[in-house]
N, CA and C atoms as a LAMMPS dump frame, in Angstrom:
ITEM: TIMESTEP
0
ITEM: NUMBER OF ATOMS
498
ITEM: BOX BOUNDS ff ff ff
-5.0000000000000000e+02 5.0000000000000000e+02
-5.0000000000000000e+02 5.0000000000000000e+02
-5.0000000000000000e+02 5.0000000000000000e+02
ITEM: ATOMS id mol type element x y z
1 1 1 N 0.864 -1.176 0
2 1 2 C 0 0 0
3 1 3 C 0.901 1.226 0
4 2 1 N 0.605 2.162 -0.871
5 2 2 C 1.42 3.368 -0.916
6 2 3 C 1.185 4.199 0.341
7 3 1 N 2.108 5.144 0.595
8 3 2 C 1.993 6.008 1.769
9 3 3 C 0.687 6.788 1.737
10 4 1 N 0.288 7.272 0.556
11 4 2 C -0.948 8.048 0.431
12 4 3 C -2.144 7.167 0.783
13 5 1 N -2.198 5.95 0.221
14 5 2 C -3.3 5.04 0.519
15 5 3 C -3.325 4.686 1.997
16 6 1 N -2.157 4.46 2.577
17 6 2 C -2.067 4.108 3.996
18 6 3 C -2.603 5.25 4.854
19 7 1 N -2.209 6.489 4.532
20 7 2 C -2.697 7.645 5.284
21 7 3 C -4.21 7.784 5.122
22 8 1 N -4.703 7.584 3.898
23 8 2 C -6.139 7.668 3.648
24 8 3 C -6.867 6.608 4.466
25 9 1 N -6.34 5.389 4.481
26 9 2 C -6.951 4.305 5.257
27 9 3 C -6.992 4.671 6.735
28 10 1 N -5.913 5.236 7.257
29 10 2 C -5.871 5.614 8.672
30 10 3 C -6.883 6.72 8.979
31 11 1 N -7.086 7.638 8.044
32 11 2 C -8.09 8.697 8.233
33 11 3 C -9.482 8.079 8.279
34 12 1 N -9.763 7.154 7.363
35 12 2 C -11.066 6.484 7.339
36 12 3 C -11.286 5.707 8.631
37 13 1 N -10.26 4.991 9.084
38 13 2 C -10.363 4.247 10.339
39 13 3 C -10.668 5.2 11.488
40 14 1 N -9.958 6.308 11.546
41 14 2 C -10.178 7.289 12.614
42 14 3 C -11.596 7.838 12.601
43 15 1 N -12.114 8.125 11.414
44 15 2 C -13.49 8.632 11.308
45 15 3 C -14.494 7.59 11.77
46 16 1 N -14.262 6.335 11.418
47 16 2 C -15.164 5.257 11.834
48 16 3 C -15.114 5.075 13.335
49 17 1 N -13.928 5.126 13.915
50 17 2 C -13.801 4.944 15.355
51 17 3 C -14.502 6.086 16.1
52 18 1 N -14.452 7.302 15.576
53 18 2 C -15.17 8.405 16.213
54 18 3 C -16.686 8.201 16.092
55 19 1 N -17.107 7.591 14.978
56 19 2 C -18.531 7.33 14.783
57 19 3 C -19.038 6.347 15.834
58 20 1 N -18.214 5.336 16.162
59 20 2 C -18.698 4.363 17.144
60 20 3 C -18.823 4.984 18.52
61 21 1 N -17.976 5.941 18.848
62 21 2 C -18.112 6.63 20.134
63 21 3 C -19.478 7.311 20.208
64 22 1 N -19.851 7.972 19.135
65 22 2 C -21.145 8.646 19.068
66 22 3 C -22.279 7.623 19.097
67 23 1 N -22.098 6.514 18.399
68 23 2 C -23.129 5.481 18.32
69 23 3 C -23.414 4.89 19.696
70 24 1 N -22.364 4.623 20.489
71 24 2 C -22.561 4.096 21.846
72 24 3 C -23.454 5.043 22.644
73 25 1 N -23.132 6.327 22.575
74 25 2 C -23.879 7.326 23.342
75 25 3 C -25.317 7.454 22.837
76 26 1 N -25.494 7.499 21.514
77 26 2 C -26.84 7.637 20.941
78 26 3 C -27.742 6.481 21.347
79 27 1 N -27.233 5.258 21.247
80 27 2 C -28.038 4.094 21.598
81 27 3 C -28.414 4.112 23.085
82 28 1 N -27.473 4.504 23.909
83 28 2 C -27.737 4.585 25.353
84 28 3 C -28.811 5.627 25.633
85 29 1 N -28.662 6.803 25.035
86 29 2 C -29.607 7.892 25.277
87 29 3 C -30.989 7.594 24.69
88 30 1 N -31.037 6.85 23.583
89 30 2 C -32.325 6.457 23.005
90 30 3 C -33.153 5.641 23.999
91 31 1 N -32.468 4.895 24.844
92 31 2 C -33.154 4.089 25.866
93 31 3 C -33.27 4.841 27.187
94 32 1 N -32.862 6.11 27.167
95 32 2 C -32.901 6.968 28.357
96 32 3 C -32.153 6.328 29.531
97 33 1 N -30.961 5.824 29.22
98 33 2 C -30.124 5.193 30.229
99 33 3 C -28.901 6.047 30.517
100 34 1 N -28.358 5.859 31.684
101 34 2 C -27.114 6.516 32.08
102 34 3 C -25.961 5.559 31.812
103 35 1 N -24.758 6.099 31.786
104 35 2 C -23.586 5.247 31.597
105 35 3 C -23.531 4.148 32.649
106 36 1 N -23.91 4.46 33.86
107 36 2 C -23.909 3.472 34.945
108 36 3 C -24.825 2.297 34.619
109 37 1 N -25.981 2.58 34.005
110 37 2 C -26.922 1.513 33.638
111 37 3 C -26.293 0.541 32.64
112 38 1 N -25.622 1.092 31.629
113 38 2 C -24.965 0.236 30.623
114 38 3 C -23.787 -0.498 31.255
115 39 1 N -23.043 0.18 32.102
116 39 2 C -21.922 -0.462 32.806
117 39 3 C -22.422 -1.668 33.6
118 40 1 N -23.572 -1.523 34.247
119 40 2 C -24.14 -2.641 35.009
120 40 3 C -24.506 -3.807 34.097
121 41 1 N -25.091 -3.513 32.939
122 41 2 C -25.439 -4.554 31.969
123 41 3 C -24.184 -5.298 31.523
124 42 1 N -23.111 -4.542 31.298
125 42 2 C -21.854 -5.136 30.811
126 42 3 C -20.983 -5.695 31.933
127 43 1 N -21.429 -5.475 33.177
128 43 2 C -20.7 -5.957 34.357
129 43 3 C -19.286 -5.382 34.428
130 44 1 N -19.226 -4.057 34.245
131 44 2 C -17.964 -3.32 34.363
132 44 3 C -18.22 -2.075 35.2
133 45 1 N -17.15 -1.441 35.63
134 45 2 C -17.291 -0.182 36.349
135 45 3 C -17.748 0.915 35.39
136 46 1 N -18.461 1.883 35.925
137 46 2 C -18.946 2.991 35.108
138 46 3 C -17.803 3.707 34.405
139 47 1 N -16.687 3.881 35.093
140 47 2 C -15.526 4.552 34.501
141 47 3 C -15.026 3.804 33.261
142 48 1 N -15.027 2.475 33.324
143 48 2 C -14.581 1.661 32.172
144 48 3 C -15.507 1.912 30.981
145 49 1 N -16.819 1.831 31.221
146 49 2 C -17.766 2.059 30.121
147 49 3 C -17.618 3.475 29.57
148 50 1 N -17.472 4.431 30.453
149 50 2 C -17.312 5.822 30.032
150 50 3 C -16.117 5.963 29.091
151 51 1 N -15.035 5.275 29.386
152 51 2 C -13.839 5.322 28.521
153 51 3 C -14.139 4.7 27.16
154 52 1 N -14.926 3.638 27.13
155 52 2 C -15.299 3.041 25.843
156 52 3 C -16.16 4.009 25.048
157 53 1 N -17.122 4.612 25.727
158 53 2 C -18.032 5.527 25.039
159 53 3 C -17.287 6.754 24.5
160 54 1 N -16.239 7.169 25.178
161 54 2 C -15.457 8.329 24.726
162 54 3 C -14.3 7.932 23.821
163 55 1 N -14.154 6.635 23.553
164 55 2 C -13.106 6.17 22.655
165 55 3 C -11.714 6.198 23.241
166 56 1 N -11.616 6.202 24.563
167 56 2 C -10.312 6.254 25.221
168 56 3 C -9.69 4.864 25.332
169 57 1 N -10.518 3.861 25.581
170 57 2 C -10.054 2.473 25.683
171 57 3 C -10.75 1.632 24.629
172 58 1 N -10.12 0.528 24.259
173 58 2 C -10.685 -0.417 23.302
174 58 3 C -11.596 -1.387 24.057
175 59 1 N -12.821 -1.517 23.6
176 59 2 C -13.768 -2.45 24.211
177 59 3 C -13.446 -3.871 23.739
178 60 1 N -13.539 -4.831 24.64
179 60 2 C -13.237 -6.226 24.28
180 60 3 C -14.301 -6.781 23.335
181 61 1 N -13.937 -7.843 22.621
182 61 2 C -14.894 -8.484 21.722
183 61 3 C -16.109 -9.007 22.484
184 62 1 N -15.875 -9.579 23.646
185 62 2 C -16.978 -10.114 24.459
186 62 3 C -17.948 -8.99 24.837
187 63 1 N -17.411 -7.87 25.28
188 63 2 C -18.26 -6.759 25.726
189 63 3 C -18.944 -6.062 24.553
190 64 1 N -18.27 -5.923 23.407
191 64 2 C -18.917 -5.279 22.262
192 64 3 C -20.062 -6.161 21.777
193 65 1 N -19.877 -7.477 21.843
194 65 2 C -20.945 -8.396 21.467
195 65 3 C -22.121 -8.281 22.439
196 66 1 N -21.815 -8.217 23.725
197 66 2 C -22.865 -8.095 24.741
198 66 3 C -23.639 -6.782 24.557
199 67 1 N -22.916 -5.717 24.222
200 67 2 C -23.555 -4.425 24.004
201 67 3 C -24.443 -4.46 22.752
202 68 1 N -23.965 -5.073 21.69
203 68 2 C -24.773 -5.205 20.468
204 68 3 C -26.034 -6.016 20.754
205 69 1 N -25.886 -7.102 21.506
206 69 2 C -27.05 -7.915 21.864
207 69 3 C -28.031 -7.123 22.729
208 70 1 N -27.517 -6.338 23.652
209 70 2 C -28.374 -5.533 24.521
210 70 3 C -29.208 -4.544 23.701
211 71 1 N -28.576 -3.926 22.711
212 71 2 C -29.262 -2.93 21.889
213 71 3 C -29.978 -3.552 20.68
214 72 1 N -29.821 -4.865 20.49
215 72 2 C -30.419 -5.571 19.34
216 72 3 C -29.969 -4.975 18.008
217 73 1 N -28.67 -4.697 17.906
218 73 2 C -28.101 -4.165 16.673
219 73 3 C -26.918 -5.04 16.266
220 74 1 N -26.492 -4.886 15.032
221 74 2 C -25.29 -5.594 14.583
222 74 3 C -24.067 -4.905 15.177
223 75 1 N -22.993 -5.643 15.275
224 75 2 C -21.739 -5.024 15.708
225 75 3 C -21.294 -4.022 14.639
226 76 1 N -21.575 -4.33 13.375
227 76 2 C -21.252 -3.394 12.294
228 76 3 C -21.887 -2.029 12.557
229 77 1 N -23.148 -2.022 12.951
230 77 2 C -23.83 -0.762 13.242
231 77 3 C -23.239 -0.119 14.49
232 78 1 N -23.056 -0.908 15.523
233 78 2 C -22.541 -0.393 16.796
234 78 3 C -21.189 0.298 16.617
235 79 1 N -20.323 -0.286 15.781
236 79 2 C -18.977 0.261 15.587
237 79 3 C -18.905 1.313 14.48
238 80 1 N -20.023 1.6 13.835
239 80 2 C -20.018 2.629 12.801
240 80 3 C -19.559 2.144 11.441
241 81 1 N -19.468 0.83 11.254
242 81 2 C -19.101 0.286 9.946
243 81 3 C -20.289 0.301 8.987
244 82 1 N -21.489 0.344 9.553
245 82 2 C -22.722 0.386 8.783
246 82 3 C -23.643 1.432 9.417
247 83 1 N -24.44 2.057 8.587
248 83 2 C -25.422 3.012 9.1
249 83 3 C -26.827 2.425 9.102
250 84 1 N -26.933 1.14 8.773
251 84 2 C -28.227 0.469 8.742
252 84 3 C -28.543 -0.105 10.119
253 85 1 N -29.522 0.495 10.77
254 85 2 C -29.921 0.067 12.113
255 85 3 C -31.154 -0.82 12.001
256 86 1 N -30.896 -2.118 11.856
257 86 2 C -32.003 -3.074 11.811
258 86 3 C -31.911 -3.974 13.03
259 87 1 N -33.075 -4.401 13.5
260 87 2 C -33.095 -5.282 14.662
261 87 3 C -32.327 -6.559 14.318
262 88 1 N -31.387 -6.895 15.159
263 88 2 C -30.507 -8.033 14.923
264 88 3 C -30.68 -9.039 16.05
265 89 1 N -30.865 -10.304 15.699
266 89 2 C -31.026 -11.31 16.76
267 89 3 C -29.767 -11.415 17.623
268 90 1 N -29.983 -11.745 18.868
269 90 2 C -28.866 -11.932 19.791
270 90 3 C -28.069 -13.16 19.365
271 91 1 N -26.767 -13.004 19.342
272 91 2 C -25.901 -14.105 18.951
273 91 3 C -24.533 -13.887 19.578
274 92 1 N -23.864 -14.965 19.927
275 92 2 C -22.532 -14.876 20.501
276 92 3 C -21.466 -14.917 19.416
277 93 1 N -20.309 -14.407 19.761
278 93 2 C -19.151 -14.505 18.881
279 93 3 C -18.687 -15.951 18.862
280 94 1 N -18.335 -16.43 17.675
281 94 2 C -17.825 -17.789 17.522
282 94 3 C -16.296 -17.708 17.399
283 95 1 N -15.627 -17.944 18.518
284 95 2 C -14.169 -17.808 18.528
285 95 3 C -13.465 -18.927 17.769
286 96 1 N -14.199 -19.958 17.364
287 96 2 C -13.599 -21.015 16.538
288 96 3 C -13.631 -20.63 15.069
289 97 1 N -14.667 -19.905 14.665
290 97 2 C -14.796 -19.527 13.253
291 97 3 C -13.955 -18.297 12.905
292 98 1 N -13.686 -17.44 13.884
293 98 2 C -12.924 -16.212 13.632
294 98 3 C -11.579 -16.486 12.952
295 99 1 N -10.73 -17.379 13.481
296 99 2 C -9.448 -17.623 12.796
297 99 3 C -9.625 -18.193 11.389
298 100 1 N -10.637 -19.037 11.207
299 100 2 C -10.887 -19.625 9.892
300 100 3 C -11.261 -18.544 8.888
301 101 1 N -12.084 -17.617 9.32
302 101 2 C -12.515 -16.555 8.405
303 101 3 C -11.393 -15.571 8.113
304 102 1 N -10.545 -15.312 9.097
305 102 2 C -9.396 -14.432 8.846
306 102 3 C -8.479 -15.05 7.789
307 103 1 N -8.23 -16.341 7.899
308 103 2 C -7.399 -17.052 6.922
309 103 3 C -8.072 -17.045 5.544
310 104 1 N -9.35 -17.361 5.52
311 104 2 C -10.099 -17.435 4.271
312 104 3 C -10.082 -16.105 3.507
313 105 1 N -10.381 -15.009 4.187
314 105 2 C -10.446 -13.734 3.47
315 105 3 C -9.071 -13.268 3.007
316 106 1 N -8.037 -13.58 3.788
317 106 2 C -6.685 -13.204 3.359
318 106 3 C -6.308 -13.98 2.111
319 107 1 N -6.604 -15.282 2.097
320 107 2 C -6.266 -16.105 0.916
321 107 3 C -7.082 -15.688 -0.303
322 108 1 N -8.356 -15.342 -0.086
323 108 2 C -9.188 -14.87 -1.199
324 108 3 C -8.623 -13.587 -1.811
325 109 1 N -7.961 -12.79 -0.994
326 109 2 C -7.361 -11.535 -1.475
327 109 3 C -5.949 -11.761 -2.025
328 110 1 N -5.497 -13.011 -2.027
329 110 2 C -4.156 -13.367 -2.519
330 110 3 C -3.06 -12.572 -1.821
331 111 1 N -3.159 -12.486 -0.499
332 111 2 C -2.164 -11.774 0.3
333 111 3 C -1.44 -12.743 1.222
334 112 1 N -0.169 -12.467 1.456
335 112 2 C 0.552 -13.196 2.501
336 112 3 C 0.256 -12.51 3.83
337 113 1 N 0.572 -13.185 4.912
338 113 2 C 0.402 -12.554 6.224
339 113 3 C 1.246 -11.293 6.325
340 114 1 N 2.451 -11.338 5.785
341 114 2 C 3.339 -10.167 5.831
342 114 3 C 2.743 -8.99 5.071
343 115 1 N 2.206 -9.26 3.888
344 115 2 C 1.613 -8.183 3.09
345 115 3 C 0.419 -7.561 3.81
346 116 1 N -0.447 -8.409 4.353
347 116 2 C -1.617 -7.884 5.054
348 116 3 C -1.207 -7.117 6.299
349 117 1 N -0.259 -7.662 7.042
350 117 2 C 0.203 -7.01 8.265
351 117 3 C 0.722 -5.613 7.973
352 118 1 N 1.464 -5.482 6.893
353 118 2 C 1.989 -4.171 6.504
354 118 3 C 0.85 -3.211 6.178
355 119 1 N -0.18 -3.708 5.522
356 119 2 C -1.299 -2.864 5.112
357 119 3 C -2.152 -2.395 6.285
358 120 1 N -2.319 -3.253 7.305
359 120 2 C -3.181 -2.882 8.431
360 120 3 C -2.402 -2.396 9.644
361 121 1 N -1.084 -2.516 9.602
362 121 2 C -0.26 -1.873 10.616
363 121 3 C 0.036 -2.658 11.879
364 122 1 N 0.029 -3.987 11.819
365 122 2 C 0.528 -4.744 12.953
366 122 3 C 1.362 -5.91 12.452
367 123 1 N 2.122 -6.512 13.342
368 123 2 C 3.153 -7.46 12.931
369 123 3 C 2.582 -8.735 12.311
370 124 1 N 3.399 -9.348 11.471
371 124 2 C 3.022 -10.612 10.837
372 124 3 C 2.819 -11.685 11.897
373 125 1 N 3.657 -11.695 12.914
374 125 2 C 3.522 -12.698 13.979
375 125 3 C 2.172 -12.552 14.699
376 126 1 N 1.782 -11.326 14.968
377 126 2 C 0.49 -11.073 15.613
378 126 3 C -0.636 -11.589 14.736
379 127 1 N -0.586 -11.257 13.44
380 127 2 C -1.635 -11.714 12.535
381 127 3 C -1.657 -13.239 12.437
382 128 1 N -0.488 -13.836 12.412
383 128 2 C -0.391 -15.297 12.385
384 128 3 C -1.072 -15.899 13.615
385 129 1 N -0.844 -15.299 14.765
386 129 2 C -1.495 -15.769 15.999
387 129 3 C -3.014 -15.677 15.897
388 130 1 N -3.524 -14.642 15.241
389 130 2 C -4.968 -14.514 15.051
390 130 3 C -5.492 -15.652 14.177
391 131 1 N -4.797 -15.905 13.07
392 131 2 C -5.242 -16.958 12.144
393 131 3 C -5.146 -18.353 12.767
394 132 1 N -4.196 -18.551 13.651
395 132 2 C -4.049 -19.859 14.305
396 132 3 C -4.97 -19.989 15.52
397 133 1 N -5.663 -18.918 15.862
398 133 2 C -6.566 -18.954 17.004
399 133 3 C -5.845 -18.935 18.335
400 134 1 N -4.571 -18.534 18.305
401 134 2 C -3.8 -18.468 19.546
402 134 3 C -4.397 -17.416 20.478
403 135 1 N -4.781 -16.283 19.906
404 135 2 C -5.551 -15.287 20.633
405 135 3 C -6.343 -14.463 19.626
406 136 1 N -7.384 -13.812 20.12
407 136 2 C -8.263 -13.024 19.247
408 136 3 C -7.758 -11.596 19.154
409 137 1 N -7.992 -10.965 18.011
410 137 2 C -7.618 -9.557 17.884
411 137 3 C -8.473 -8.682 18.797
412 138 1 N -7.971 -7.517 19.089
413 138 2 C -8.778 -6.543 19.824
414 138 3 C -9.901 -6.086 18.901
415 139 1 N -10.891 -5.463 19.474
416 139 2 C -12.004 -4.954 18.676
417 139 3 C -11.506 -3.96 17.634
418 140 1 N -10.613 -3.056 18.025
419 140 2 C -10.141 -2.056 17.058
420 140 3 C -9.325 -2.7 15.944
421 141 1 N -8.496 -3.694 16.262
422 141 2 C -7.714 -4.349 15.206
423 141 3 C -8.62 -5.13 14.264
424 142 1 N -9.622 -5.788 14.812
425 142 2 C -10.547 -6.518 13.952
426 142 3 C -11.366 -5.541 13.108
427 143 1 N -11.662 -4.393 13.654
428 143 2 C -12.351 -3.343 12.907
429 143 3 C -11.474 -2.884 11.731
430 144 1 N -10.179 -2.712 11.956
431 144 2 C -9.249 -2.349 10.881
432 144 3 C -9.298 -3.39 9.77
433 145 1 N -9.277 -4.67 10.171
434 145 2 C -9.292 -5.758 9.189
435 145 3 C -10.596 -5.723 8.393
436 146 1 N -11.722 -5.586 9.079
437 146 2 C -13.017 -5.53 8.398
438 146 3 C -13.058 -4.348 7.423
439 147 1 N -12.539 -3.214 7.851
440 147 2 C -12.536 -2.04 6.991
441 147 3 C -11.602 -2.231 5.799
442 148 1 N -10.456 -2.841 6.024
443 148 2 C -9.519 -3.062 4.922
444 148 3 C -10.186 -3.889 3.821
445 149 1 N -10.868 -4.968 4.219
446 149 2 C -11.521 -5.848 3.253
447 149 3 C -12.914 -5.366 2.851
448 150 1 N -13.417 -4.35 3.554
449 150 2 C -14.782 -3.859 3.326
450 150 3 C -15.799 -4.992 3.495
451 151 1 N -15.637 -5.715 4.611
452 151 2 C -16.568 -6.804 4.916
453 151 3 C -17.122 -6.618 6.328
454 152 1 N -18.118 -7.391 6.614
455 152 2 C -18.824 -7.296 7.881
456 152 3 C -17.999 -7.814 9.059
457 153 1 N -17.918 -7.019 10.099
458 153 2 C -17.315 -7.429 11.374
459 153 3 C -18.111 -8.62 11.921
460 154 1 N -19.444 -8.536 11.805
461 154 2 C -20.298 -9.624 12.282
462 154 3 C -19.979 -10.931 11.551
463 155 1 N -19.648 -10.834 10.267
464 155 2 C -19.239 -12.023 9.514
465 155 3 C -17.95 -12.6 10.085
466 156 1 N -16.976 -11.747 10.315
467 156 2 C -15.686 -12.221 10.82
468 156 3 C -15.827 -12.986 12.132
469 157 1 N -16.719 -12.519 13.003
470 157 2 C -16.852 -13.148 14.328
471 157 3 C -17.963 -14.198 14.377
472 158 1 N -18.531 -14.541 13.212
473 158 2 C -19.495 -15.636 13.146
474 158 3 C -20.91 -15.296 13.57
475 159 1 N -21.247 -14.013 13.631
476 159 2 C -22.624 -13.628 13.985
477 159 3 C -23.542 -13.643 12.771
478 160 1 N -22.955 -13.687 11.576
479 160 2 C -23.715 -13.79 10.329
480 160 3 C -22.857 -14.528 9.308
481 161 1 N -23.511 -15.067 8.293
482 161 2 C -22.782 -15.705 7.191
483 161 3 C -22.7 -14.786 5.971
484 162 1 N -23.204 -13.566 6.132
485 162 2 C -23.181 -12.586 5.04
486 162 3 C -21.925 -11.707 5.183
487 163 1 N -21.032 -11.795 4.208
488 163 2 C -19.789 -11.017 4.252
489 163 3 C -20.003 -9.519 4.054
490 164 1 N -21.031 -9.184 3.275
491 164 2 C -21.204 -7.791 2.875
492 164 3 C -21.7 -6.924 4.012
493 165 1 N -21.136 -5.721 4.069
494 165 2 C -21.654 -4.718 4.987
495 165 3 C -23.002 -4.252 4.473
496 166 1 N -23.919 -4.05 5.379
497 166 2 C -25.254 -3.567 4.975
498 166 3 C -25.375 -2.117 5.36
């Protein structure tokens, strides 16, 4: 990826991440809830949730899934990858399918782990660990991957079989 494309990608990622901060707050306020109420649902301290809502800390995959289920929205919508707010059935992340889908989409794009790692900005070893299921990516890193491929975050984590963002 050229420097210009890389900078453009980082700008797009930054704009999307700011959108999810707003989305967390909008969904909470639509239900007339306080940050403490959502923190209780997620079983975290209010300060932790507040940091997620303000984009200061990265929310875990487990908690972002729980939040999407609570609001009955897709993770794509919650994170600002999609603007389509449709009622979404509650579903858990499938941590067994995540590594398989990461491998599949990389191979479909005819990329090596090194090439993809360079494009999304983290090490080849880290990406290899994701594909082998050694550990799961953070929500923000998985968001970068979904944005790079322009595919559904929900697809990557096994909440849907539809790759396309809606």
